C-alpha positions as CSV (number, residue, x, y, z in Angstrom):
1,M,-284.9,-182.5,104.0
2,A,-288.2,-180.8,104.3
3,I,-291.5,-182.1,102.9
4,V,-294.0,-179.4,102.0
5,T,-297.5,-180.7,101.6
6,N,-301.1,-179.7,102.5
7,S,-303.8,-180.7,104.9
8,T,-305.5,-183.0,102.3
9,I,-302.4,-184.8,101.0
10,D,-300.4,-185.3,104.2
11,P,-302.9,-187.8,105.8
12,L,-303.0,-189.7,102.5
13,Y,-299.3,-189.9,101.6
14,G,-297.2,-188.1,104.2
15,D,-296.4,-191.1,106.4
16,Q,-295.5,-193.2,103.3
17,L,-293.0,-190.6,102.1
18,R,-291.5,-190.0,105.5
19,A,-291.1,-193.8,105.9
20,A,-289.4,-194.0,102.5
21,L,-287.0,-191.2,103.5
22,G,-286.2,-192.7,106.9
23,P,-283.5,-195.1,105.8
24,L,-281.5,-192.1,104.4
25,G,-280.7,-191.2,107.9
26,K,-281.6,-187.5,107.4
27,K,-283.7,-185.4,109.6
28,V,-287.1,-184.8,107.9
29,T,-289.2,-181.8,108.6
30,T,-292.8,-181.6,107.4
31,V,-294.6,-178.4,106.6
32,V,-298.3,-178.8,106.2
33,L,-300.0,-175.9,104.4
34,P,-303.7,-175.3,104.2
35,D,-305.2,-176.7,101.0
36,G,-306.3,-174.6,98.0
37,E,-305.5,-171.9,95.6
38,A,-306.7,-169.3,98.1
39,H,-303.6,-170.0,100.2
40,K,-301.1,-169.5,97.4
41,N,-299.8,-166.3,98.9
42,W,-297.0,-164.6,100.9
43,E,-298.5,-165.6,104.3
44,T,-298.5,-169.3,103.4
45,L,-295.1,-169.0,101.7
46,N,-293.7,-167.6,105.0
47,R,-294.9,-170.7,106.8
48,I,-292.3,-172.6,104.7
49,F,-289.6,-170.1,105.4
50,D,-290.5,-170.1,109.1
51,A,-290.1,-173.8,109.3
52,L,-286.8,-173.9,107.4
53,L,-285.4,-171.1,109.6
54,T,-286.7,-172.7,112.8
55,E,-285.1,-176.0,111.9
56,R,-281.9,-174.3,110.8
57,A,-282.1,-175.6,107.3
58,D,-279.0,-174.9,105.3
59,S,-278.1,-174.7,101.6
60,K,-277.9,-178.5,101.3
61,T,-281.5,-178.9,102.5
62,T,-283.7,-180.4,99.9
63,L,-287.4,-179.4,99.7
64,I,-289.8,-182.0,98.6
65,A,-293.2,-180.8,97.2
66,L,-295.8,-183.5,97.9
67,G,-299.1,-182.4,96.4
68,G,-300.7,-180.8,93.5
69,G,-299.9,-177.6,91.6
70,V,-300.3,-175.2,94.5
71,V,-297.9,-177.1,96.7
72,G,-295.4,-177.6,93.8
73,D,-295.5,-173.9,92.8
74,M,-295.0,-172.7,96.4
75,T,-292.3,-175.2,97.3
76,G,-290.4,-174.5,94.1
77,F,-290.6,-170.7,94.8
78,A,-289.5,-171.3,98.4
79,A,-286.6,-173.4,97.1
80,A,-285.6,-170.7,94.6
81,C,-285.5,-168.1,97.3
82,Y,-284.3,-169.8,100.5
83,M,-280.6,-169.2,100.8
84,R,-280.6,-168.0,97.2
85,G,-281.6,-171.5,96.0
86,V,-281.7,-175.0,97.5
87,P,-282.5,-178.3,95.7
88,F,-286.1,-179.4,95.4
89,I,-288.0,-182.5,94.2
90,Q,-291.5,-182.6,92.9
91,V,-293.8,-185.5,93.9
92,P,-297.0,-184.5,92.2
93,T,-300.3,-186.1,93.4
94,T,-302.8,-184.9,90.7
95,L,-302.8,-185.7,87.1
96,L,-302.7,-182.0,86.2
97,S,-299.5,-181.5,88.3
98,Q,-298.0,-184.7,86.9
99,V,-298.4,-183.7,83.3
100,D,-298.0,-179.9,83.6
101,S,-297.1,-177.9,86.7
102,S,-294.4,-180.3,88.1
103,V,-292.3,-179.9,84.9
104,G,-291.0,-176.7,83.3
105,G,-289.8,-175.0,86.4
106,K,-292.6,-172.4,86.8
107,T,-292.9,-171.5,90.5
108,G,-294.6,-168.8,92.4
109,I,-297.5,-167.3,94.3
110,N,-300.5,-165.2,93.6
111,H,-300.9,-161.5,94.3
112,P,-304.2,-159.9,95.1
113,L,-303.9,-158.1,91.7
114,G,-303.0,-161.2,89.6
115,K,-302.5,-165.0,89.6
116,N,-298.9,-166.2,89.5
117,M,-297.5,-162.7,89.3
118,I,-294.7,-163.3,91.8
119,G,-292.3,-166.2,91.1
120,A,-289.3,-167.6,89.4
121,F,-288.3,-170.3,86.9
122,Y,-286.6,-172.9,89.1
123,Q,-286.2,-176.5,87.9
124,P,-286.7,-179.4,90.2
125,Q,-283.9,-181.9,90.7
126,A,-286.4,-184.7,90.0
127,V,-290.0,-185.3,89.4
128,I,-291.4,-188.5,90.9
129,A,-294.9,-189.2,89.7
130,D,-296.7,-192.3,91.1
131,I,-299.9,-192.9,89.1
132,A,-301.3,-194.8,92.1
133,A,-301.9,-191.4,93.7
134,L,-304.5,-190.7,91.0
135,H,-306.9,-193.2,92.5
136,S,-307.7,-190.8,95.4
137,L,-308.7,-188.0,93.1
138,P,-312.3,-186.8,92.5
139,A,-313.6,-186.9,89.0
140,R,-313.2,-183.2,88.5
141,E,-309.5,-183.3,89.3
142,M,-309.0,-186.2,86.8
143,A,-310.9,-184.3,84.2
144,A,-308.7,-181.2,84.6
145,G,-305.6,-183.4,84.0
146,I,-307.1,-185.2,81.1
147,A,-308.0,-181.8,79.5
148,E,-304.4,-180.7,79.8
149,V,-303.2,-184.0,78.2
150,I,-305.8,-183.5,75.3
151,K,-304.8,-179.9,74.9
152,T,-301.1,-180.8,74.6
153,A,-301.9,-183.7,72.2
154,A,-304.0,-181.4,70.0
155,I,-301.2,-178.8,69.8
156,K,-298.1,-181.1,69.5
157,D,-299.1,-184.7,68.6
158,A,-301.9,-185.4,66.2
159,E,-301.4,-189.2,66.4
160,F,-301.6,-189.1,70.2
161,F,-304.7,-186.9,70.0
162,E,-306.3,-189.4,67.7
163,W,-305.5,-192.2,70.2
164,I,-307.1,-190.2,73.0
165,E,-310.2,-189.6,70.9
166,A,-310.5,-193.3,70.1
167,N,-310.0,-194.3,73.8
168,I,-311.8,-191.5,75.7
169,D,-314.5,-193.9,77.1
170,A,-311.8,-196.2,78.6
171,L,-310.0,-193.1,80.1
172,N,-313.1,-192.0,81.9
173,R,-313.6,-195.2,83.7
């Protein structure tokens, strides 16, 4: 198994995930990437491949994306490419990644000429979302996730959208 996370999330949840995986008796490698959209590129993706190759990961190695959308996109793309596809699990830690990027299988990296221009559709084996992780988010991150929920509700579920509208004050606390 290989946990792919970033320098912000690993100190918050990395030890907890590693401890949870310990009883499985599998070797767990952790790849800590720099945080942020600016690092969603080939160079950072190669850090994942370098770690997998150094650890002699095989086709049964499961990649676990612990983080927000950038970590999930990059881990999913690495899983799609490594040995022509290995299993991966999403453990999203932001509201936006819990309600959007961790589901649907869109994975990839950015190119200097465009965002998300290199990637693959590759479904995770599972998505494990712990809403307790949301307590560590700054208000701006929560707002981005709530905006996605509202957008989806407005498009697909008028009744849910009306509920959100009626409860927006409680959601912002």
